[in-house]
N, C-alpha and C positions, 0 to 999 in steps of 0.2 A: 578875693577882690582882684580886679584887673590890674595888670602891670602898668607902668607909667605911660606907655604908648598904646596899650591894648592891642598889641600886634605880636606875632610870633617872634619878632626880633627883640622883644623884651628879654628873651633868653640870650645871654651874652655869647658872642661868637657866631651868631647867625646873621646873615644879610639876605635881603630879597631884592631882586631886580625884575622889572616888568618892561615889556615892549609890545607894541601892537601895530598892525597895519590897518588904518582906517578904511582904505578902499577894499581890502580883502575881508574886513570885519573878522579878524582873527588875531591871536597874540600868543605870547610865551611868558611864563614866569619861571624864575630860577631861584633856588635856595643855595647859597654859597656859604658853607661853614668856614670859619677862619682857622680851624684846627681839626684834629682827628675826631670823627663822630662815629658812633655805633649805629647801625641801621637795620631795619627789617621791613617787611611789607605784608599786607593782608588784602586779598582781592575777593570781592563778594559779588560783583556784577557778572552777568552772563556773557557780556561782549566787551572784554577789556582790550585796550591797545597799550602795550607796555614794552619796556626795554630793561634788561638786566634783573627782572623780578625773580627769575629762577635762581640766579646766583645769590639773591638776598634771602631765598627761602631757607627753611631750617636745615634742609639737606645740602644747601650750597656752601661753598667755602668762603664767600665774601660776607664780611660783617661790617666793613668800614667803607664809607662812600666819601667822595670829594665834591659832589654837587648833586642836586636833584632838580628835575625839570617837570613842570606841568605845562601842557600845551594844547592849543586847538589844533585843527587840521586833520583829525583822524589819523590814519596811517601815514599821511604825508608829514604830519607834525613830528614824527619820530626823527626827522632830520635834526631837530633842535638839540638833542643830546650830543650829537656829533660836534655841533658848534661849540657847546659848553666844554666838551672834552678838549677840543683844540685850544680854546681860550685858557683852560687850566694848564695844559701841557706846556704852552709857551711861557708860563710862569713857574715852571718846575714843580708843579703840583701833581701828585699821583703816586702809584706804587712804583718803586724802583725795580725794573726788570733789566738787568745788565746796565747798559748805558741809557736805556729808554725810561721814560716816565709814562705810566698808563693810568690816567684818571678814571675812576669808576663813577659813572653818572647815570643812575637809573632814571626812568621817565615813565609817565602815564599821559595819555592823550584823551581828549574829548572830541566829539563830532560836532563841528560847527559849519559844515560845508553847505548847508541849505538855508542860511540866514539872509541871503540877498547880496552878499559881498562878491567882489570880483575874484573868481577862483580859477580863471583860465590862465594859469601861470606857466603852463607847458613844462619845459625842462628846468624851471627855476622856481620851485616852491620857496616861500619867504622864510621858512622856519629856522634854518641855520643862521641867516642874517639877523633875524629877530632875536635869536638866542645870544648872539654876540653883543647886540645892543642891550639886552637885558643884563648880561654880565657886567658891562661897562656901567650900567645904571644902579647896580646893587648897592643898597644902603640899609640903614636901620630904620628908616622911615619910607613909606611907600603908599601909593594911592589904592583905595579899595573901590569896588564896584566895577565900572567898565574899564578895566585895566588888565594887562597881561593876558594870561590864559582865559580869563573871564570875559574878555572884550566881546566876543561873538557868541557867548553862551545864552541859552534859553532854558526855561522850564515849561511846564504844562500851561501855565497861565500868565507868566511874567518873564521879563528879560532876566537872564541870569547874571553872574558876575563873579568877582574875586572877593573873598572875605578872609578876615583874620581876627584873632583875639588872643588874649592871654589871661592867666590867673596865677595868683601867688598863694601857696598853701601856708598854713600856720608855721611850719618848720622852715620856711624859706625856699622850698622847692618850687620851681616855676614850671608851668605847662603852657604851651601855645599851639595854635592851629592856623593853617593856611589852606584855603580850599577854592577850587574853581567849580562853580555850580552850573551844571548843564543837564539837570535831571529830567527824566521822562515824566516824573510826578510833579506835584505842587508843593510849595513851601508855605503857602497861606491856607487857612481853613475855609473851605467852600468858596464863596464869592466875596468874602470879606477881607479886611486889611490885617487881621490878626495872624501872627505866625504860629505854626506848629511848635516852634522852639520858644514860645513866649515864657514858659516857666523858668527858663534858664537865663533870661536876659539880665544884664547888669548895666546900671547907669544909663538907662534909656538908649542903649546903643543901636537898637532898631525901632525906635519910635516910642517905646514905653506904653504900648497899647494894652498890655495885659493879655489874659487868656480870653479866647472867644466865648461869648455867652450863648451863642446859638449852636447847640449840639443836636439839631434835628437831623433827619436822614439826608437832607440836602447838603449839610455841612460835611458829611463823610462820604459823599459820592466820590468814587475813584476817577480822577481826571488824568488822562494821559496825553502827552504832547502828540499832536497829530490825530487824536481821537481813534476811531476804528482803523485808521491807516497808520497807526503808530509803528515806527520802524526803529532799527538800532542806530538812532541818531542822537545819542544822549551821553550820560556819564557824569558822575561827580567824583573828582579826584582831589586828594588832600594829603597834607603833611601834618603830623603832630610831632611835637618836640618837647623835650624836658631837659633840665640841667641835672636831674637825678642820674646817678651812676648805674646804668643798666647794661647787662650783657645782651647778646643777640637774641637769645630766647626770651628774655624779658621785654626787649623791644618788640618782638613779635606779639607778645601778649598785650602790650600797650596798643599796637595797631588793631588787634582784634577787639579790644574793649572800646577803642575810639569809634569803631564802626557803629556802635550803638547810638552814637551822636547823630549819624545820618538817619537812623530809624526814627529818632525823635523830631527831626527837622524836615524830612521829605516824605511825602505820602503819595503813592507807594514808593518803595526803595528796593535796591538789590534785585531788580527784575531781569529777565532775559534780555531786555532792551537797553540795559545800562552796563557800564564797565567799571562800576564803583571800586575804587582802589585807595587805600590809605598806607602811606609810608610813615614809619616812626623813627625818630632820631633821638639819640642821647648824647649830649655834649660831655657828660660825666663830671661836671664841675662840683657836684655835691660832695661833701666830705666823706660819706660812707656809702657803700653799695646798698641798693634797695633791697628790702626784705619782701616776703610775700604780702605782709600787711601794708607796707608803704606802697608797694606796686598796685595793690587794690585801690588805694586812694588816688594815686596818680592816674591810673587808667580811668577811674570814674570822672575825674576832672578833665581828662582828655576828651572823653565823650561829651561832657558839658561844653567844653571849648569848641568842639567841632560843630555842635548844634548851633551855638551862638554865631560862629563864623559863617555858617551857611545862611542864616537869616540876614546877617550884615551884608553878605555878598549881593543878595537880591535887593535889600533896602537901599544900598548905596549906588545901584546902577543908574547911569545917566539916561536921559530921554533918548529914544532910539534915533540913530543917524538916518539921513536920507537913503532910501533904497532898502531899508530894513524890512524883512518879511516875517519876522518873529513877533511875539506878543509884546505889549507895551511894558515900559519900565514901571516899577512900583510907584515912583513919584508922579508918573503920568496918570496912572489908574487911580491912585489914592492921594491926590495932592493935599487933602486935609490931614492925611496920616503921616506926611513926611515932614519931620522936624516941626 
């Protein structure tokens, strides 16, 4: 069942902050742990934009992070992690290296540069500034849809967005997901209002429409953002988290299993035109280390959570702002299907 907020912050010790620039139609989301967390990453898309992911790999020496960033802006957006790093360092957070504190802040970005927003920022991209604002705004409750890294996001047929959800297992272990959805593929079936992630929905969190009835060939036509001119202007980036006690290798397996959730919610996914990336976090609050059996269950729930969060991101997106050149929001295209 979902946690009390149905957000990734149902996992104690995690806060999320969002900030966006409405004129530029872009934004930043940050995850700020309140204590040590173990982390890993899995990258499946062919065109990722990332920072510190090599250090989080199984061959890297870093297994603990002090913040995570999801951002718009493509490569320009990588400035955001520097802003978070400075924010944390001013508060004495980070690895002690002599007299210095060095926060580890991995990041993944999505491409939202072609959505109609003002991008002629010259020598002053907004991402470090937005990151600082997102850190200041970090809390256990936050807005979904057109917020943070999802503000300028798009999919093949609908406006993208920021999504999150959580679930509680029978033994009290919690799993949550946060995602910015900017996929080259579609999250709804054919031309209808039904989500690919419909089988995993809880408590009508994205409309309660159930599974699509039309499974004709038209329902499974592959739709790509930009059609025949589709380019590397996409990417779905996510964080999954649990309070189970996982080591770095187990966190990596959690990220790998969570990627299945993208496959259930986006069609097609993990293409050469995407940079699909999933970070995994463990706060380690559970009383015992995870076993292979318990990790299998946690990973399966992480995939379910990510599927749900992707659908919520698109479902909750606001009507498009003036100047928007992307597809319409779900609530605009399917007003009868929204709440």
